[in-house]
C-alpha positions as CSV (number, residue, x, y, z in Angstrom):
1,R,-0.1,0.2,0.0
2,Y,3.0,2.4,1.0
3,A,4.8,1.4,-2.4
4,V,1.2,2.3,-4.5
5,A,0.6,5.2,-2.7
6,A,4.4,6.4,-3.8
7,G,3.4,5.7,-7.3
8,H,4.3,2.1,-8.5
9,T,2.4,-0.9,-9.6
10,V,3.0,-3.5,-7.0
11,F,2.7,-7.4,-7.7
12,I,3.2,-9.9,-4.5
13,V,4.0,-13.0,-4.7
14,S,3.7,-15.2,-1.2
15,W,4.6,-18.3,0.1
16,R,2.3,-21.0,-0.7
17,N,1.2,-23.8,1.6
18,I,2.7,-27.1,-0.2
19,P,0.1,-29.8,-0.4
20,P,1.0,-33.4,-0.3
21,E,0.9,-33.8,-4.4
22,Q,3.7,-30.6,-4.6
23,G,6.3,-32.2,-2.2
24,S,8.5,-33.1,-4.6
25,L,9.3,-29.5,-6.2
26,T,12.6,-28.5,-6.1
27,W,14.8,-25.4,-5.4
28,D,14.9,-25.0,-9.2
29,D,11.5,-25.0,-9.6
30,Y,10.8,-22.5,-7.1
31,I,13.2,-19.9,-9.2
32,E,12.6,-20.9,-12.2
33,R,8.5,-21.3,-12.3
34,G,8.3,-19.4,-9.1
35,T,10.8,-16.1,-9.4
36,L,11.8,-16.1,-13.0
37,R,7.8,-16.5,-13.8
38,A,6.2,-14.0,-11.4
39,I,9.0,-11.3,-13.1
40,R,8.0,-12.3,-16.7
41,L,4.2,-11.6,-15.6
42,A,4.7,-8.6,-14.0
43,Q,6.2,-7.0,-17.0
44,E,3.9,-8.8,-19.0
45,I,0.6,-7.5,-17.2
46,G,2.6,-4.2,-16.5
47,R,3.4,-3.5,-20.3
48,S,6.8,-3.1,-18.9
49,K,10.4,-4.0,-20.1
50,T,12.2,-4.1,-16.7
51,V,10.8,-4.7,-13.2
52,N,12.3,-3.5,-9.7
53,A,12.1,-6.3,-7.4
54,L,11.6,-6.8,-4.1
55,G,12.7,-9.7,-1.7
56,F,12.3,-10.5,1.7
57,C,14.4,-12.9,3.9
58,V,14.4,-16.7,2.1
59,G,12.8,-14.8,-0.7
60,G,15.4,-12.5,-1.0
61,T,17.7,-15.3,-1.5
62,M,15.9,-16.8,-4.0
63,L,15.0,-13.4,-5.8
64,A,19.2,-12.5,-5.5
65,A,19.7,-16.3,-7.3
66,A,17.0,-15.7,-9.8
67,V,19.0,-12.0,-10.7
68,A,21.9,-14.2,-11.0
69,V,20.5,-16.4,-13.5
70,L,18.9,-13.6,-15.4
71,A,22.8,-12.2,-15.7
72,A,24.0,-15.5,-17.0
73,R,21.0,-15.3,-20.1
74,N,21.9,-11.5,-20.2
75,D,18.7,-11.0,-19.6
76,R,17.9,-7.4,-18.1
77,S,14.4,-7.9,-16.8
78,V,15.0,-7.0,-13.2
79,A,16.0,-2.7,-13.1
80,S,16.5,-3.0,-9.5
81,V,17.1,-5.4,-6.2
82,T,15.7,-4.8,-2.6
83,L,16.4,-7.1,-0.4
84,L,15.0,-6.9,3.2
85,T,16.5,-9.1,6.1
86,T,18.4,-11.6,3.6
87,M,21.5,-13.9,3.7
88,L,23.3,-14.5,1.1
89,D,26.7,-15.2,2.6
90,F,25.9,-18.0,5.3
91,D,29.4,-18.2,7.2
92,D,27.5,-16.8,10.1
93,P,24.0,-18.0,10.5
94,G,23.4,-16.8,13.6
95,D,21.9,-18.9,16.4
96,I,19.3,-20.8,14.2
97,G,22.6,-22.7,12.9
98,V,22.3,-25.2,16.4
99,Y,19.4,-26.7,14.3
100,I,21.2,-27.0,11.1
101,S,24.1,-30.1,10.9
102,R,25.0,-32.6,8.7
103,E,23.8,-35.7,10.4
104,L,20.4,-34.3,11.2
105,L,20.3,-33.7,7.5
106,A,21.7,-36.6,6.4
107,A,19.2,-38.5,8.5
108,R,16.2,-36.9,7.1
109,E,17.1,-36.4,3.8
110,P,15.7,-40.0,2.1
111,A,12.0,-39.0,3.4
112,L,12.7,-35.5,2.4
113,M,14.3,-36.0,-1.0
114,A,11.3,-38.6,-1.7
115,G,8.4,-35.9,-1.1
116,Q,8.1,-35.2,2.3
117,R,7.1,-31.8,3.1
118,V,8.6,-29.3,6.2
119,H,5.7,-28.2,7.6
120,G,5.6,-25.0,8.6
121,Q,4.5,-25.6,12.4
122,E,8.1,-27.3,12.9
123,L,10.0,-24.1,11.6
124,A,7.8,-21.5,13.3
125,S,8.7,-23.6,16.8
126,A,12.7,-23.4,15.9
127,F,12.3,-19.9,15.0
128,A,10.0,-18.9,17.9
129,S,12.8,-21.2,20.6
130,L,15.5,-18.8,19.3
131,R,13.5,-16.1,21.4
132,A,12.1,-18.5,23.9
133,N,11.4,-15.7,26.7
134,D,9.8,-13.5,24.3
135,L,7.4,-15.9,21.9
136,V,7.5,-19.0,24.1
137,W,7.5,-18.8,28.3
138,H,5.9,-15.4,27.8
139,Y,2.5,-17.0,26.6
140,V,3.1,-19.6,29.1
141,V,3.3,-17.8,32.1
142,N,0.3,-15.1,31.0
143,N,-2.0,-17.5,28.7
144,Y,-1.6,-20.8,30.4
145,L,-0.9,-19.8,34.3
146,K,-2.6,-16.7,34.5
147,G,-5.0,-17.5,31.8
148,T,-5.1,-14.0,30.3
149,I,-6.2,-13.6,26.7
150,P,-3.3,-12.4,24.5
151,P,-4.3,-8.6,22.5
152,A,-4.8,-8.8,18.9
153,F,-1.4,-8.1,17.6
154,D,-0.9,-8.0,13.7
155,L,2.5,-8.8,13.7
156,L,2.6,-11.7,15.7
157,Y,-0.5,-12.7,13.8
158,W,1.3,-12.8,10.7
159,N,4.7,-14.5,12.3
160,A,2.1,-17.5,13.2
161,D,1.2,-17.8,9.8
162,S,3.8,-20.9,8.4
163,A,3.9,-22.3,5.6
164,N,5.2,-26.2,4.5
165,L,7.9,-26.7,2.1
166,P,9.0,-29.5,0.1
167,G,11.4,-31.9,1.0
168,P,14.3,-31.8,-2.0
169,M,13.4,-27.3,-1.9
170,Y,14.3,-27.8,1.7
171,V,17.1,-30.2,1.5
172,Y,19.2,-28.5,-1.4
173,Y,18.9,-25.0,0.3
174,L,20.1,-26.2,3.8
175,R,23.0,-28.4,1.9
176,N,24.1,-25.7,-0.6
177,L,23.7,-22.7,0.8
178,Y,23.9,-23.0,5.0
179,L,26.1,-26.1,5.1
180,D,29.1,-25.8,2.4
181,N,28.1,-22.1,1.7
182,R,28.3,-21.7,-2.0
183,L,26.0,-19.1,-3.3
184,R,28.9,-17.2,-2.3
185,E,31.3,-18.5,-4.7
186,P,30.8,-17.8,-8.3
187,G,29.7,-20.7,-10.4
188,S,29.8,-23.0,-7.6
189,L,26.2,-23.3,-8.0
190,T,24.0,-24.1,-11.0
191,M,20.3,-23.0,-11.1
192,A,17.9,-22.8,-13.8
193,G,20.4,-24.3,-16.3
194,A,22.5,-21.1,-15.6
195,P,25.9,-20.7,-13.5
196,I,25.5,-18.7,-10.4
197,D,27.3,-15.4,-9.7
198,L,26.3,-12.8,-7.6
199,K,29.3,-10.8,-8.9
200,R,26.8,-10.6,-12.2
201,I,24.2,-8.5,-10.2
202,A,24.9,-5.4,-11.6
203,V,22.0,-3.5,-10.6
204,P,21.7,-0.9,-8.3
205,T,20.8,-2.8,-4.6
206,Y,19.1,-1.6,-1.5
207,V,20.0,-3.9,1.2
208,L,18.1,-3.7,4.7
209,A,19.1,-5.5,7.8
210,T,17.9,-4.9,11.5
211,R,19.5,-4.4,14.1
212,D,18.3,-7.2,16.5
213,D,17.5,-9.5,14.0
214,H,17.8,-13.3,15.4
215,I,17.2,-14.9,12.0
216,V,19.8,-13.2,9.8
217,P,22.0,-11.4,11.6
218,W,22.9,-7.9,10.5
219,R,26.3,-8.4,10.2
220,T,26.0,-11.4,8.1
221,A,23.3,-9.2,5.9
222,Y,26.0,-6.7,5.8
223,Q,28.3,-9.2,3.0
224,T,25.5,-8.3,0.6
225,T,27.6,-5.2,-0.2
226,Q,31.1,-7.3,-0.9
227,L,28.8,-9.8,-3.2
228,V,27.1,-7.7,-5.7
229,A,29.0,-5.6,-8.4
230,G,25.9,-2.9,-8.6
231,D,25.7,0.3,-7.0
232,T,24.3,-1.0,-3.7
233,T,23.0,1.0,-0.8
234,F,23.0,-1.0,2.6
235,V,20.8,0.2,5.6
236,L,20.7,-1.1,8.8
237,G,17.6,-0.6,11.0
238,A,16.1,-0.8,14.6
239,A,14.2,-3.9,16.6
240,G,14.3,-7.2,14.8
241,H,13.4,-9.3,11.7
242,I,9.7,-8.9,11.3
243,A,9.0,-5.7,13.5
244,G,12.1,-3.6,12.3
245,V,10.8,-4.2,8.6
246,I,7.2,-3.8,9.2
247,N,7.8,-0.1,10.4
248,P,5.3,2.3,9.2
249,P,6.3,6.0,9.0
250,T,3.3,7.0,10.8
251,P,3.1,6.6,13.9
252,P,7.1,8.0,14.0
253,R,9.4,5.3,15.6
254,R,12.8,3.9,15.8
255,Q,15.5,5.1,14.0
256,F,18.0,3.7,10.9
257,W,21.5,3.9,10.1
258,T,23.0,4.9,6.5
259,N,26.4,5.3,5.4
260,E,27.7,5.7,1.7
261,I,31.2,4.2,2.4
262,F,31.1,0.4,2.8
263,S,33.9,-1.2,4.8
264,T,35.2,-4.8,4.8
265,E,33.6,-5.3,8.4
266,A,30.2,-4.3,9.1
267,D,31.4,-3.2,12.2
268,G,33.8,-0.8,11.0
269,W,30.9,0.7,8.5
270,L,28.6,1.2,11.5
271,A,31.3,2.7,13.6
272,R,30.7,5.9,10.5
273,A,27.0,5.5,10.0
274,A,24.8,8.3,10.7
275,A,21.3,7.8,12.5
276,T,18.2,9.1,11.3
277,S,14.6,8.8,13.4
278,G,11.6,7.5,12.5
279,S,11.0,4.8,9.7
280,W,13.0,3.8,6.5
281,W,10.4,3.6,4.7
282,P,10.5,6.8,2.7
283,H,14.4,6.7,2.7
284,W,13.7,3.4,0.6
285,T,10.9,5.1,-2.0
286,D,13.5,7.7,-2.6
287,W,16.0,5.4,-3.6
288,L,13.3,3.2,-5.2
289,G,11.4,6.5,-7.2
290,S,14.9,7.7,-8.5
291,R,15.7,4.5,-10.2
292,S,12.5,3.8,-11.8
293,G,10.7,4.5,-15.0
294,V,8.8,7.7,-16.2
295,E,5.3,8.3,-14.6
296,R,2.1,7.1,-16.6
297,K,-1.2,6.7,-16.0
298,A,-2.2,4.0,-13.9
299,P,-4.1,0.8,-15.4
300,R,-8.2,0.8,-14.8
301,R,-8.2,-2.5,-14.2
302,V,-6.3,-5.0,-12.7
303,G,-4.5,-7.9,-14.6
304,N,-5.1,-8.0,-18.9
305,A,-6.9,-10.1,-21.2
306,K,-4.5,-12.9,-20.8
307,Y,-4.2,-13.0,-16.8
308,P,-7.7,-12.0,-15.7
309,P,-7.9,-11.3,-11.4
310,L,-9.0,-14.7,-9.9
311,A,-10.3,-12.9,-6.7
312,P,-9.6,-9.9,-4.7
313,A,-6.4,-9.8,-3.1
314,P,-4.6,-11.3,-1.1
315,G,-5.5,-14.0,-3.5
316,L,-6.4,-17.5,-2.6
317,Y,-4.0,-19.8,-2.2
318,V,-2.3,-17.7,1.0
319,L,-5.5,-18.2,2.7
320,E,-4.8,-21.9,2.3
321,S,-3.8,-23.0,6.3
322,P,-1.0,-25.9,6.7
323,G,-2.1,-29.6,6.4
């Protein structure tokens, strides 16, 4: 909504809760049939030669990989990239690393590669345990022991909306990115038939990390500035993985840090960064607006003759519950 108000035509792709019949989908499926297809449809429906693409967390990792695939194909469909709380270098994945090991993956791999799904609740429980005092014991004490009803909180509702993942995609992600950290190595991985070299991402790139992120440590997210080749802007927001991203300008709260001069080390960058009060959103829309095309009249209807709207936003599949 904020981006639309700033004059942009916005297309959104969300995670689907994978049903049993889609349990064999691979990482390449998510890149080619998910990310790249979404880019092509946005171009076609939006009648634009290029798009500005944004990815959040693992979605950002997939987006970076997809843009590297396009670069290998000499396809310039993406004009700019925004990566929100995204890891491309997995050398220090933070606390979540305690749950990821070669032994555990080897034990589960046969079933996962045969199409077993990773259930969203399993992932949600793992992430919640990283902040057990806030996300587990707080509710045990207040809800179970004291019998209080928690107030409605949109961010926690969103945080609880987990999604199932297909086994082969999950195995590829853990082995090649988390365990072997191959994404940062030029040519080490092939996705959708193309060698992956993040240095071929030569478009303007906006990287947001959040200071208290327990899922994507901000210093790890900072390493993206050393991996891509385009004109890169790094912004450090306050708060955590979700609250630091979903931080509207009104009411004004929190702050963010900027510094146009990069250091090889994240702490060196922060030592010389300037703090700005309020949300990082206006900073991003200013950045995006200066890298977008000429304004034109907004379409009167959504979709087109070939791709008519199927349902009002947010669509149908995002309403499916994990099964």
